Predicted model as a PDB file, atoms N, CA, C, CB and O in Angstrom, pLDDT in the B-factor column:
MODEL        1                                                                  
ATOM      1  N   MET A   1     -34.442   0.234  70.739  1.00 55.00           N  
ATOM      2  CA  MET A   1     -33.571   0.448  68.862  1.00 55.00           C  
ATOM      3  C   MET A   1     -34.603   0.357  67.715  1.00 55.00           C  
ATOM      4  CB  MET A   1     -32.277  -1.092  68.334  1.00 55.00           C  
ATOM      5  O   MET A   1     -35.281  -0.576  67.284  1.00 55.00           O  
ATOM      6  N   ALA A   2     -34.483   1.641  67.379  1.00 58.00           N  
ATOM      7  CA  ALA A   2     -34.879   1.711  65.937  1.00 58.00           C  
ATOM      8  C   ALA A   2     -35.157   0.432  64.557  1.00 58.00           C  
ATOM      9  CB  ALA A   2     -33.821   2.527  65.558  1.00 58.00           C  
ATOM     10  O   ALA A   2     -34.211  -0.280  64.221  1.00 58.00           O  
ATOM     11  N   GLU A   3     -36.059   0.340  64.112  1.00 59.00           N  
ATOM     12  CA  GLU A   3     -36.186  -1.064  62.588  1.00 59.00           C  
ATOM     13  C   GLU A   3     -35.269  -0.217  61.893  1.00 59.00           C  
ATOM     14  CB  GLU A   3     -38.075  -1.452  61.410  1.00 59.00           C  
ATOM     15  O   GLU A   3     -35.391   1.008  61.901  1.00 59.00           O  
ATOM     16  N   PRO A   4     -34.343  -0.827  61.284  1.00 56.00           N  
ATOM     17  CA  PRO A   4     -33.358  -1.007  60.078  1.00 56.00           C  
ATOM     18  C   PRO A   4     -34.842  -0.390  59.228  1.00 56.00           C  
ATOM     19  CB  PRO A   4     -32.518  -2.974  59.653  1.00 56.00           C  
ATOM     20  O   PRO A   4     -35.942  -0.896  59.449  1.00 56.00           O  
ATOM     21  N   GLN A   5     -34.581   1.145  57.923  1.00 54.00           N  
ATOM     22  CA  GLN A   5     -35.382   1.075  57.528  1.00 54.00           C  
ATOM     23  C   GLN A   5     -34.764   0.140  56.039  1.00 54.00           C  
ATOM     24  CB  GLN A   5     -36.017   2.377  57.647  1.00 54.00           C  
ATOM     25  O   GLN A   5     -33.653  -0.361  55.867  1.00 54.00           O  
ATOM     26  N   THR A   6     -36.035   0.163  55.069  1.00 58.00           N  
ATOM     27  CA  THR A   6     -36.207  -1.307  54.226  1.00 58.00           C  
ATOM     28  C   THR A   6     -35.669  -0.367  52.672  1.00 58.00           C  
ATOM     29  CB  THR A   6     -38.389  -2.231  54.221  1.00 58.00           C  
ATOM     30  O   THR A   6     -34.908  -0.838  51.827  1.00 58.00           O  
ATOM     31  N   ASN A   7     -36.059   0.496  52.637  1.00 57.00           N  
ATOM     32  CA  ASN A   7     -35.571   1.401  51.804  1.00 57.00           C  
ATOM     33  C   ASN A   7     -34.917   2.619  51.991  1.00 57.00           C  
ATOM     34  CB  ASN A   7     -36.337   1.627  51.227  1.00 57.00           C  
ATOM     35  O   ASN A   7     -35.757   3.416  51.574  1.00 57.00           O  
ATOM     36  N   PRO A   8     -33.946   3.273  52.355  1.00 55.00           N  
ATOM     37  CA  PRO A   8     -33.447   4.329  52.642  1.00 55.00           C  
ATOM     38  C   PRO A   8     -33.182   5.804  51.491  1.00 55.00           C  
ATOM     39  CB  PRO A   8     -32.353   3.752  53.162  1.00 55.00           C  
ATOM     40  O   PRO A   8     -32.662   5.702  50.380  1.00 55.00           O  
ATOM     41  N   PRO A   9     -33.628   6.951  52.035  1.00 53.00           N  
ATOM     42  CA  PRO A   9     -34.400   7.658  51.367  1.00 53.00           C  
ATOM     43  C   PRO A   9     -33.026   8.095  49.742  1.00 53.00           C  
ATOM     44  CB  PRO A   9     -35.082   9.090  52.629  1.00 53.00           C  
ATOM     45  O   PRO A   9     -33.199   8.520  48.600  1.00 53.00           O  
ATOM     46  N   PHE A  10     -31.952   7.734  50.442  1.00 55.00           N  
ATOM     47  CA  PHE A  10     -31.350   8.215  49.313  1.00 55.00           C  
ATOM     48  C   PHE A  10     -31.035   6.829  48.362  1.00 55.00           C  
ATOM     49  CB  PHE A  10     -30.000   9.111  49.760  1.00 55.00           C  
ATOM     50  O   PHE A  10     -30.972   7.206  47.192  1.00 55.00           O  
ATOM     51  N   GLN A  11     -30.819   5.380  48.461  1.00 58.00           N  
ATOM     52  CA  GLN A  11     -31.485   4.589  47.567  1.00 58.00           C  
ATOM     53  C   GLN A  11     -33.136   5.640  46.105  1.00 58.00           C  
ATOM     54  CB  GLN A  11     -32.192   3.280  49.018  1.00 58.00           C  
ATOM     55  O   GLN A  11     -33.453   5.111  45.040  1.00 58.00           O  
ATOM     56  N   HIS A  12     -33.569   6.597  46.451  1.00 60.00           N  
ATOM     57  CA  HIS A  12     -34.426   6.947  45.579  1.00 60.00           C  
ATOM     58  C   HIS A  12     -33.793   7.775  45.167  1.00 60.00           C  
ATOM     59  CB  HIS A  12     -35.593   7.225  45.849  1.00 60.00           C  
ATOM     60  O   HIS A  12     -34.636   8.516  44.663  1.00 60.00           O  
ATOM     61  N   ALA A  13     -32.442   8.403  44.939  1.00 64.00           N  
ATOM     62  CA  ALA A  13     -31.350   9.283  44.570  1.00 64.00           C  
ATOM     63  C   ALA A  13     -30.784   8.335  43.018  1.00 64.00           C  
ATOM     64  CB  ALA A  13     -30.036   9.429  46.093  1.00 64.00           C  
ATOM     65  O   ALA A  13     -29.723   7.743  43.215  1.00 64.00           O  
ATOM     66  N   ARG A  14     -31.199   8.213  42.013  1.00 69.00           N  
ATOM     67  CA  ARG A  14     -30.952   7.887  40.667  1.00 69.00           C  
ATOM     68  C   ARG A  14     -30.400   8.550  40.310  1.00 69.00           C  
ATOM     69  CB  ARG A  14     -31.698   7.725  39.896  1.00 69.00           C  
ATOM     70  O   ARG A  14     -29.332   8.091  39.905  1.00 69.00           O  
ATOM     71  N   SER A  15     -30.572  10.086  40.136  1.00 76.00           N  
ATOM     72  CA  SER A  15     -29.051  11.201  39.311  1.00 76.00           C  
ATOM     73  C   SER A  15     -29.320  12.494  40.119  1.00 76.00           C  
ATOM     74  CB  SER A  15     -29.188  11.722  37.085  1.00 76.00           C  
ATOM     75  O   SER A  15     -29.784  12.788  41.221  1.00 76.00           O  
ATOM     76  N   GLY A  16     -28.879  13.031  39.194  1.00 90.00           N  
ATOM     77  CA  GLY A  16     -28.228  14.534  39.850  1.00 90.00           C  
ATOM     78  C   GLY A  16     -27.568  14.102  40.741  1.00 90.00           C  
ATOM     79  O   GLY A  16     -27.408  12.901  40.955  1.00 90.00           O  
ATOM     80  N   GLN A  17     -26.841  15.480  41.722  1.00 93.00           N  
ATOM     81  CA  GLN A  17     -26.052  15.711  42.433  1.00 93.00           C  
ATOM     82  C   GLN A  17     -26.586  14.568  43.809  1.00 93.00           C  
ATOM     83  CB  GLN A  17     -25.975  17.314  42.546  1.00 93.00           C  
ATOM     84  O   GLN A  17     -26.110  13.436  43.884  1.00 93.00           O  
ATOM     85  N   VAL A  18     -27.207  14.882  44.413  1.00 92.00           N  
ATOM     86  CA  VAL A  18     -27.221  13.753  45.354  1.00 92.00           C  
ATOM     87  C   VAL A  18     -27.008  12.027  44.915  1.00 92.00           C  
ATOM     88  CB  VAL A  18     -28.580  13.931  45.973  1.00 92.00           C  
ATOM     89  O   VAL A  18     -26.923  11.155  45.780  1.00 92.00           O  
ATOM     90  N   ARG A  19     -26.957  11.798  43.736  1.00 92.00           N  
ATOM     91  CA  ARG A  19     -27.091  10.887  43.692  1.00 92.00           C  
ATOM     92  C   ARG A  19     -25.470  10.026  42.953  1.00 92.00           C  
ATOM     93  CB  ARG A  19     -28.414  10.934  43.139  1.00 92.00           C  
ATOM     94  O   ARG A  19     -25.177   8.830  42.925  1.00 92.00           O  
ATOM     95  N   GLU A  20     -24.500  11.577  42.301  1.00 94.00           N  
ATOM     96  CA  GLU A  20     -23.358  11.951  42.524  1.00 94.00           C  
ATOM     97  C   GLU A  20     -22.030  11.982  43.527  1.00 94.00           C  
ATOM     98  CB  GLU A  20     -23.643  12.642  42.379  1.00 94.00           C  
ATOM     99  O   GLU A  20     -20.835  11.722  43.383  1.00 94.00           O  
ATOM    100  N   ALA A  21     -23.079  12.547  44.883  1.00 94.00           N  
ATOM    101  CA  ALA A  21     -22.226  12.878  45.779  1.00 94.00           C  
ATOM    102  C   ALA A  21     -22.164  11.622  46.739  1.00 94.00           C  
ATOM    103  CB  ALA A  21     -22.617  14.191  46.405  1.00 94.00           C  
ATOM    104  O   ALA A  21     -21.262  11.433  47.556  1.00 94.00           O  
ATOM    105  N   LEU A  22     -23.242  10.795  46.528  1.00 93.00           N  
ATOM    106  CA  LEU A  22     -23.200   9.836  47.676  1.00 93.00           C  
ATOM    107  C   LEU A  22     -22.594   8.241  46.487  1.00 93.00           C  
ATOM    108  CB  LEU A  22     -25.234   9.720  48.672  1.00 93.00           C  
ATOM    109  O   LEU A  22     -22.550   7.145  47.045  1.00 93.00           O  
ATOM    110  N   ASP A  23     -22.288   8.309  45.313  1.00 94.00           N  
ATOM    111  CA  ASP A  23     -21.250   7.910  44.719  1.00 94.00           C  
ATOM    112  C   ASP A  23     -20.320   7.745  45.402  1.00 94.00           C  
ATOM    113  CB  ASP A  23     -20.947   8.507  43.897  1.00 94.00           C  
ATOM    114  O   ASP A  23     -20.065   6.795  46.143  1.00 94.00           O  
ATOM    115  N   ARG A  24     -19.463   9.128  45.090  1.00 95.00           N  
ATOM    116  CA  ARG A  24     -18.000  10.099  45.049  1.00 95.00           C  
ATOM    117  C   ARG A  24     -17.561   9.110  46.957  1.00 95.00           C  
ATOM    118  CB  ARG A  24     -18.463  12.823  45.087  1.00 95.00           C  
ATOM    119  O   ARG A  24     -16.631   8.484  47.465  1.00 95.00           O  
ATOM    120  N   LEU A  25     -19.167   9.654  47.374  1.00 94.00           N  
ATOM    121  CA  LEU A  25     -18.923   9.128  48.766  1.00 94.00           C  
ATOM    122  C   LEU A  25     -18.424   8.092  49.242  1.00 94.00           C  
ATOM    123  CB  LEU A  25     -19.749   9.051  49.292  1.00 94.00           C  
ATOM    124  O   LEU A  25     -17.553   8.023  50.110  1.00 94.00           O  
ATOM    125  N   GLU A  26     -19.260   6.759  48.381  1.00 95.00           N  
ATOM    126  CA  GLU A  26     -18.968   5.450  48.717  1.00 95.00           C  
ATOM    127  C   GLU A  26     -17.981   5.404  48.042  1.00 95.00           C  
ATOM    128  CB  GLU A  26     -19.861   4.423  48.528  1.00 95.00           C  
ATOM    129  O   GLU A  26     -17.334   4.578  48.686  1.00 95.00           O  
ATOM    130  N   GLY A  27     -17.059   5.807  46.802  1.00 95.00           N  
ATOM    131  CA  GLY A  27     -15.787   5.488  46.438  1.00 95.00           C  
ATOM    132  C   GLY A  27     -14.867   6.141  47.509  1.00 95.00           C  
ATOM    133  O   GLY A  27     -14.539   5.323  48.368  1.00 95.00           O  
ATOM    134  N   LEU A  28     -14.493   7.060  47.647  1.00 95.00           N  
ATOM    135  CA  LEU A  28     -13.492   7.627  48.913  1.00 95.00           C  
ATOM    136  C   LEU A  28     -13.278   6.374  50.195  1.00 95.00           C  
ATOM    137  CB  LEU A  28     -14.386   9.218  49.740  1.00 95.00           C  
ATOM    138  O   LEU A  28     -12.274   5.929  50.750  1.00 95.00           O  
ATOM    139  N   VAL A  29     -14.741   6.087  50.329  1.00 94.00           N  
ATOM    140  CA  VAL A  29     -14.577   4.719  51.451  1.00 94.00           C  
ATOM    141  C   VAL A  29     -13.895   4.248  51.357  1.00 94.00           C  
ATOM    142  CB  VAL A  29     -15.236   3.740  51.641  1.00 94.00           C  
ATOM    143  O   VAL A  29     -12.782   4.167  51.876  1.00 94.00           O  
ATOM    144  N   VAL A  30     -14.492   3.728  50.524  1.00 95.00           N  
ATOM    145  CA  VAL A  30     -13.691   2.390  49.665  1.00 95.00           C  
ATOM    146  C   VAL A  30     -12.378   2.027  49.049  1.00 95.00           C  
ATOM    147  CB  VAL A  30     -14.244   2.196  48.657  1.00 95.00           C  
ATOM    148  O   VAL A  30     -11.769   0.959  48.982  1.00 95.00           O  
ATOM    149  N   ASP A  31     -12.076   3.471  48.535  1.00 94.00           N  
ATOM    150  CA  ASP A  31     -10.370   3.805  48.682  1.00 94.00           C  
ATOM    151  C   ASP A  31     -10.116   3.760  49.905  1.00 94.00           C  
ATOM    152  CB  ASP A  31      -9.781   5.214  48.199  1.00 94.00           C  
ATOM    153  O   ASP A  31      -9.716   2.649  50.254  1.00 94.00           O  
ATOM    154  N   GLY A  32     -10.176   4.450  50.640  1.00 93.00           N  
ATOM    155  CA  GLY A  32      -9.439   4.646  52.157  1.00 93.00           C  
ATOM    156  C   GLY A  32      -9.582   3.361  52.704  1.00 93.00           C  
ATOM    157  O   GLY A  32      -8.626   2.909  53.335  1.00 93.00           O  
ATOM    158  N   LEU A  33     -11.464   2.124  52.469  1.00 94.00           N  
ATOM    159  CA  LEU A  33     -10.785   0.927  53.464  1.00 94.00           C  
ATOM    160  C   LEU A  33      -9.253   0.036  52.847  1.00 94.00           C  
ATOM    161  CB  LEU A  33     -12.176  -0.405  53.646  1.00 94.00           C  
ATOM    162  O   LEU A  33      -8.320  -0.475  53.466  1.00 94.00           O  
ATOM    163  N   LYS A  34      -9.467   0.125  51.765  1.00 95.00           N  
ATOM    164  CA  LYS A  34      -8.424  -0.979  50.807  1.00 95.00           C  
ATOM    165  C   LYS A  34      -6.814  -0.061  51.188  1.00 95.00           C  
ATOM    166  CB  LYS A  34      -8.969  -0.972  48.462  1.00 95.00           C  
ATOM    167  O   LYS A  34      -5.785  -0.723  51.322  1.00 95.00           O  
ATOM    168  N   HIS A  35      -6.792   1.176  51.302  1.00 92.00           N  
ATOM    169  CA  HIS A  35      -5.578   1.864  52.074  1.00 92.00           C  
ATOM    170  C   HIS A  35      -5.545   1.689  53.313  1.00 92.00           C  
ATOM    171  CB  HIS A  35      -5.481   3.212  51.980  1.00 92.00           C  
ATOM    172  O   HIS A  35      -4.349   1.436  53.459  1.00 92.00           O  
ATOM    173  N   GLY A  36      -5.941   1.645  54.198  1.00 92.00           N  
ATOM    174  CA  GLY A  36      -6.299   1.040  55.229  1.00 92.00           C  
ATOM    175  C   GLY A  36      -6.416   1.676  56.768  1.00 92.00           C  
ATOM    176  O   GLY A  36      -6.274   1.276  57.924  1.00 92.00           O  
ATOM    177  N   PHE A  37      -6.955   3.607  55.681  1.00 88.00           N  
ATOM    178  CA  PHE A  37      -6.865   4.783  56.302  1.00 88.00           C  
ATOM    179  C   PHE A  37      -7.225   5.523  55.915  1.00 88.00           C  
ATOM    180  CB  PHE A  37      -6.086   5.160  56.578  1.00 88.00           C  
ATOM    181  O   PHE A  37      -7.101   5.578  54.691  1.00 88.00           O  
ATOM    182  N   PHE A  38      -7.936   6.658  56.598  1.00 90.00           N  
ATOM    183  CA  PHE A  38      -8.593   7.687  55.802  1.00 90.00           C  
ATOM    184  C   PHE A  38      -9.461   8.498  56.860  1.00 90.00           C  
ATOM    185  CB  PHE A  38      -9.508   7.025  54.568  1.00 90.00           C  
ATOM    186  O   PHE A  38     -10.179   7.984  57.718  1.00 90.00           O  
ATOM    187  N   ASP A  39      -9.231  10.121  56.603  1.00 93.00           N  
ATOM    188  CA  ASP A  39      -9.707  11.070  56.912  1.00 93.00           C  
ATOM    189  C   ASP A  39     -10.498  12.165  56.557  1.00 93.00           C  
ATOM    190  CB  ASP A  39      -9.157  11.259  57.146  1.00 93.00           C  
ATOM    191  O   ASP A  39      -9.867  13.182  56.271  1.00 93.00           O  
ATOM    192  N   TYR A  40     -11.784  12.224  56.499  1.00 94.00           N  
ATOM    193  CA  TYR A  40     -12.382  12.965  55.350  1.00 94.00           C  
ATOM    194  C   TYR A  40     -13.601  13.926  56.301  1.00 94.00           C  
ATOM    195  CB  TYR A  40     -13.118  11.719  53.992  1.00 94.00           C  
ATOM    196  O   TYR A  40     -13.808  13.567  57.459  1.00 94.00           O  
ATOM    197  N   SER A  41     -14.125  14.756  55.914  1.00 96.00           N  
ATOM    198  CA  SER A  41     -15.096  15.152  56.449  1.00 96.00           C  
ATOM    199  C   SER A  41     -16.201  15.722  55.211  1.00 96.00           C  
ATOM    200  CB  SER A  41     -14.587  16.113  57.490  1.00 96.00           C  
ATOM    201  O   SER A  41     -15.993  15.796  54.000  1.00 96.00           O  
ATOM    202  N   ILE A  42     -17.033  15.968  55.732  1.00 96.00           N  
ATOM    203  CA  ILE A  42     -18.465  16.402  55.464  1.00 96.00           C  
ATOM    204  C   ILE A  42     -18.791  17.861  55.291  1.00 96.00           C  
ATOM    205  CB  ILE A  42     -19.287  15.954  56.542  1.00 96.00           C  
ATOM    206  O   ILE A  42     -17.934  18.151  54.455  1.00 96.00           O  
ATOM    207  N   ALA A  43     -19.208  18.562  55.435  1.00 97.00           N  
ATOM    208  CA  ALA A  43     -20.452  19.695  55.744  1.00 97.00           C  
ATOM    209  C   ALA A  43     -20.969  20.037  54.595  1.00 97.00           C  
ATOM    210  CB  ALA A  43     -20.059  21.080  56.448  1.00 97.00           C  
ATOM    211  O   ALA A  43     -20.422  19.957  53.495  1.00 97.00           O  
ATOM    212  N   CYS A  44     -22.597  20.627  54.970  1.00 96.00           N  
ATOM    213  CA  CYS A  44     -23.494  21.030  54.396  1.00 96.00           C  
ATOM    214  C   CYS A  44     -23.908  22.242  54.578  1.00 96.00           C  
ATOM    215  CB  CYS A  44     -24.228  20.371  54.508  1.00 96.00           C  
ATOM    216  O   CYS A  44     -23.814  22.393  55.796  1.00 96.00           O  
ATOM    217  N   GLU A  45     -24.250  23.061  54.194  1.00 96.00           N  
ATOM    218  CA  GLU A  45     -24.590  24.148  53.808  1.00 96.00           C  
ATOM    219  C   GLU A  45     -26.231  24.408  53.774  1.00 96.00           C  
ATOM    220  CB  GLU A  45     -23.932  24.263  52.619  1.00 96.00           C  
ATOM    221  O   GLU A  45     -26.839  23.444  53.310  1.00 96.00           O  
ATOM    222  N   VAL A  46     -26.954  25.384  54.126  1.00 96.00           N  
ATOM    223  CA  VAL A  46     -28.366  25.611  53.113  1.00 96.00           C  
ATOM    224  C   VAL A  46     -27.957  27.297  52.330  1.00 96.00           C  
ATOM    225  CB  VAL A  46     -30.281  25.714  54.402  1.00 96.00           C  
ATOM    226  O   VAL A  46     -27.551  28.271  52.964  1.00 96.00           O  
ATOM    227  N   ALA A  47     -28.175  27.250  51.024  1.00 94.00           N  
ATOM    228  CA  ALA A  47     -27.771  28.633  49.918  1.00 94.00           C  
ATOM    229  C   ALA A  47     -28.575  29.176  49.373  1.00 94.00           C  
ATOM    230  CB  ALA A  47     -27.019  28.478  48.808  1.00 94.00           C  
ATOM    231  O   ALA A  47     -29.530  28.487  49.728  1.00 94.00           O  
ATOM    232  N   ASN A  48     -29.149  30.214  48.496  1.00 92.00           N  
ATOM    233  CA  ASN A  48     -29.917  30.943  48.660  1.00 92.00           C  
ATOM    234  C   ASN A  48     -30.958  29.547  47.668  1.00 92.00           C  
ATOM    235  CB  ASN A  48     -29.502  32.655  48.223  1.00 92.00           C  
ATOM    236  O   ASN A  48     -30.729  28.363  47.421  1.00 92.00           O  
ATOM    237  N   GLY A  49     -31.646  30.109  47.475  1.00 91.00           N  
ATOM    238  CA  GLY A  49     -32.687  29.423  46.951  1.00 91.00           C  
ATOM    239  C   GLY A  49     -32.987  27.911  47.692  1.00 91.00           C  
ATOM    240  O   GLY A  49     -33.342  26.966  46.988  1.00 91.00           O  
ATOM    241  N   GLY A  50     -32.786  27.730  49.433  1.00 92.00           N  
ATOM    242  CA  GLY A  50     -32.545  26.093  49.445  1.00 92.00           C  
ATOM    243  C   GLY A  50     -31.783  25.099  48.962  1.00 92.00           C  
ATOM    244  O   GLY A  50     -31.767  23.987  49.490  1.00 92.00           O  
ATOM    245  N   LYS A  51     -30.846  25.515  47.560  1.00 95.00           N  
ATOM    246  CA  LYS A  51     -30.155  24.700  47.943  1.00 95.00           C  
ATOM    247  C   LYS A  51     -28.714  24.203  48.668  1.00 95.00           C  
ATOM    248  CB  LYS A  51     -30.310  24.476  47.285  1.00 95.00           C  
ATOM    249  O   LYS A  51     -27.833  25.035  48.882  1.00 95.00           O  
ATOM    250  N   ARG A  52     -28.665  23.806  48.769  1.00 95.00           N  
ATOM    251  CA  ARG A  52     -28.026  22.447  49.520  1.00 95.00           C  
ATOM    252  C   ARG A  52     -25.822  22.537  49.163  1.00 95.00           C  
ATOM    253  CB  ARG A  52     -29.097  20.529  48.361  1.00 95.00           C  
ATOM    254  O   ARG A  52     -25.132  21.889  48.376  1.00 95.00           O  
ATOM    255  N   GLN A  53     -25.532  23.368  49.935  1.00 96.00           N  
ATOM    256  CA  GLN A  53     -24.264  23.041  49.101  1.00 96.00           C  
ATOM    257  C   GLN A  53     -23.251  22.235  50.546  1.00 96.00           C  
ATOM    258  CB  GLN A  53     -23.424  24.852  48.249  1.00 96.00           C  
ATOM    259  O   GLN A  53     -23.146  22.711  51.676  1.00 96.00           O  
ATOM    260  N   LEU A  54     -22.602  20.891  50.025  1.00 96.00           N  
ATOM    261  CA  LEU A  54     -22.679  20.136  50.421  1.00 96.00           C  
ATOM    262  C   LEU A  54     -21.036  19.200  49.948  1.00 96.00           C  
ATOM    263  CB  LEU A  54     -24.035  19.856  50.137  1.00 96.00           C  
ATOM    264  O   LEU A  54     -21.003  18.248  49.168  1.00 96.00           O  
ATOM    265  N   VAL A  55     -19.813  19.805  50.672  1.00 97.00           N  
ATOM    266  CA  VAL A  55     -18.514  19.396  50.451  1.00 97.00           C  
ATOM    267  C   VAL A  55     -18.024  18.369  51.273  1.00 97.00           C  
ATOM    268  CB  VAL A  55     -17.713  20.404  50.541  1.00 97.00           C  
ATOM    269  O   VAL A  55     -18.241  18.228  52.477  1.00 97.00           O  
ATOM    270  N   ILE A  56     -17.303  17.618  50.486  1.00 96.00           N  
ATOM    271  CA  ILE A  56     -16.681  16.649  50.796  1.00 96.00           C  
ATOM    272  C   ILE A  56     -15.144  16.682  51.152  1.00 96.00           C  
ATOM    273  CB  ILE A  56     -16.951  15.933  49.900  1.00 96.00           C  
ATOM    274  O   ILE A  56     -14.468  16.720  50.124  1.00 96.00           O  
ATOM    275  N   ARG A  57     -14.452  16.679  52.224  1.00 95.00           N  
ATOM    276  CA  ARG A  57     -12.859  17.016  52.013  1.00 95.00           C  
ATOM    277  C   ARG A  57     -12.113  15.376  52.400  1.00 95.00           C  
ATOM    278  CB  ARG A  57     -12.230  18.546  53.354  1.00 95.00           C  
ATOM    279  O   ARG A  57     -12.072  14.666  53.405  1.00 95.00           O  
ATOM    280  N   ALA A  58     -11.748  15.310  51.417  1.00 92.00           N  
ATOM    281  CA  ALA A  58     -10.883  14.247  51.356  1.00 92.00           C  
ATOM    282  C   ALA A  58      -9.670  14.128  50.457  1.00 92.00           C  
ATOM    283  CB  ALA A  58     -11.599  13.296  51.115  1.00 92.00           C  
ATOM    284  O   ALA A  58      -9.561  13.759  49.287  1.00 92.00           O  
ATOM    285  N   GLY A  59      -8.305  14.784  51.845  1.00 88.00           N  
ATOM    286  CA  GLY A  59      -7.226  15.187  50.357  1.00 88.00           C  
ATOM    287  C   GLY A  59      -7.528  16.365  49.869  1.00 88.00           C  
ATOM    288  O   GLY A  59      -6.594  17.144  50.058  1.00 88.00           O  
ATOM    289  N   LYS A  60      -8.896  17.099  49.032  1.00 91.00           N  
ATOM    290  CA  LYS A  60      -9.318  17.736  48.349  1.00 91.00           C  
ATOM    291  C   LYS A  60     -10.648  17.414  48.542  1.00 91.00           C  
ATOM    292  CB  LYS A  60      -8.783  17.694  47.283  1.00 91.00           C  
ATOM    293  O   LYS A  60     -11.094  16.323  48.896  1.00 91.00           O  
ATOM    294  N   SER A  61     -11.360  18.600  48.246  1.00 94.00           N  
ATOM    295  CA  SER A  61     -12.449  19.373  47.906  1.00 94.00           C  
ATOM    296  C   SER A  61     -13.411  18.648  46.891  1.00 94.00           C  
ATOM    297  CB  SER A  61     -11.946  20.658  47.368  1.00 94.00           C  
ATOM    298  O   SER A  61     -13.128  18.450  45.709  1.00 94.00           O  
ATOM    299  N   HIS A  62     -14.620  18.267  47.527  1.00 94.00           N  
ATOM    300  CA  HIS A  62     -15.587  17.576  46.396  1.00 94.00           C  
ATOM    301  C   HIS A  62     -16.483  18.166  46.719  1.00 94.00           C  
ATOM    302  CB  HIS A  62     -15.910  16.093  46.272  1.00 94.00           C  
ATOM    303  O   HIS A  62     -16.858  17.918  47.865  1.00 94.00           O  
ATOM    304  N   LYS A  63     -17.359  19.315  45.862  1.00 96.00           N  
ATOM    305  CA  LYS A  63     -18.696  20.058  46.542  1.00 96.00           C  
ATOM    306  C   LYS A  63     -19.378  19.984  45.369  1.00 96.00           C  
ATOM    307  CB  LYS A  63     -18.609  21.705  47.210  1.00 96.00           C  
ATOM    308  O   LYS A  63     -18.860  19.994  44.252  1.00 96.00           O  
ATOM    309  N   PHE A  64     -20.647  19.901  45.641  1.00 95.00           N  
ATOM    310  CA  PHE A  64     -21.854  19.806  45.047  1.00 95.00           C  
ATOM    311  C   PHE A  64     -22.956  20.743  45.495  1.00 95.00           C  
ATOM    312  CB  PHE A  64     -22.244  18.550  45.186  1.00 95.00           C  
ATOM    313  O   PHE A  64     -23.202  21.113  46.643  1.00 95.00           O  
ATOM    314  N   THR A  65     -23.733  21.137  44.065  1.00 95.00           N  
ATOM    315  CA  THR A  65     -24.686  22.215  44.733  1.00 95.00           C  
ATOM    316  C   THR A  65     -26.132  21.276  44.372  1.00 95.00           C  
ATOM    317  CB  THR A  65     -24.584  24.098  43.877  1.00 95.00           C  
ATOM    318  O   THR A  65     -26.484  20.934  43.243  1.00 95.00           O  
ATOM    319  N   ILE A  66     -26.858  20.968  45.700  1.00 93.00           N  
ATOM    320  CA  ILE A  66     -28.879  20.049  45.859  1.00 93.00           C  
ATOM    321  C   ILE A  66     -29.291  20.927  45.411  1.00 93.00           C  
ATOM    322  CB  ILE A  66     -29.964  19.618  47.446  1.00 93.00           C  
ATOM    323  O   ILE A  66     -29.121  22.040  45.911  1.00 93.00           O  
ATOM    324  N   PRO A  67     -30.066  20.696  44.166  1.00 93.00           N  
ATOM    325  CA  PRO A  67     -31.310  21.854  44.587  1.00 93.00           C  
ATOM    326  C   PRO A  67     -32.371  20.839  45.165  1.00 93.00           C  
ATOM    327  CB  PRO A  67     -32.082  22.901  43.063  1.00 93.00           C  
ATOM    328  O   PRO A  67     -32.525  19.621  45.251  1.00 93.00           O  
ATOM    329  N   GLU A  68     -33.234  22.394  45.631  1.00 90.00           N  
ATOM    330  CA  GLU A  68     -34.273  21.877  47.143  1.00 90.00           C  
ATOM    331  C   GLU A  68     -35.098  20.278  46.533  1.00 90.00           C  
ATOM    332  CB  GLU A  68     -36.010  23.545  47.611  1.00 90.00           C  
ATOM    333  O   GLU A  68     -35.255  19.261  47.207  1.00 90.00           O  
ATOM    334  N   ASP A  69     -35.541  20.507  45.003  1.00 89.00           N  
ATOM    335  CA  ASP A  69     -36.158  19.504  45.016  1.00 89.00           C  
ATOM    336  C   ASP A  69     -35.350  18.059  44.800  1.00 89.00           C  
ATOM    337  CB  ASP A  69     -37.083  19.787  44.147  1.00 89.00           C  
ATOM    338  O   ASP A  69     -36.178  17.149  44.752  1.00 89.00           O  
ATOM    339  N   GLU A  70     -34.615  17.800  44.722  1.00 87.00           N  
ATOM    340  CA  GLU A  70     -33.397  16.998  44.999  1.00 87.00           C  
ATOM    341  C   GLU A  70     -33.718  16.230  46.065  1.00 87.00           C  
ATOM    342  CB  GLU A  70     -32.157  17.767  45.276  1.00 87.00           C  
ATOM    343  O   GLU A  70     -33.983  15.031  46.154  1.00 87.00           O  
ATOM    344  N   VAL A  71     -33.627  17.490  47.210  1.00 86.00           N  
ATOM    345  CA  VAL A  71     -33.217  16.649  49.147  1.00 86.00           C  
ATOM    346  C   VAL A  71     -34.417  15.949  49.272  1.00 86.00           C  
ATOM    347  CB  VAL A  71     -33.064  17.934  50.934  1.00 86.00           C  
ATOM    348  O   VAL A  71     -35.569  16.373  49.367  1.00 86.00           O  
ATOM    349  N   PRO A  72     -33.893  14.602  49.256  1.00 81.00           N  
ATOM    350  CA  PRO A  72     -34.734  12.787  49.899  1.00 81.00           C  
ATOM    351  C   PRO A  72     -35.475  13.297  51.316  1.00 81.00           C  
ATOM    352  CB  PRO A  72     -33.122  11.064  50.531  1.00 81.00           C  
ATOM    353  O   PRO A  72     -36.098  12.494  52.011  1.00 81.00           O  
TER     354      PRO A  72                                                      
ENDMDL                                                                          
END                                                                             
């Protein structure tokens, strides 16, 4: 069994699109838990210049373009 990481890579994202996407995802999960049900999907693909196109579908789509240098 793998040891839990003490500092997951996403904690290093203090600003930018990665932080914004993680904050949005956390908010969506917390809201879903409060309501008692939810159904979300997350997709990512590499676009031009190594950018990541991240889409969180949760009733409506939340789109984030993450520059390659922001990827943890």
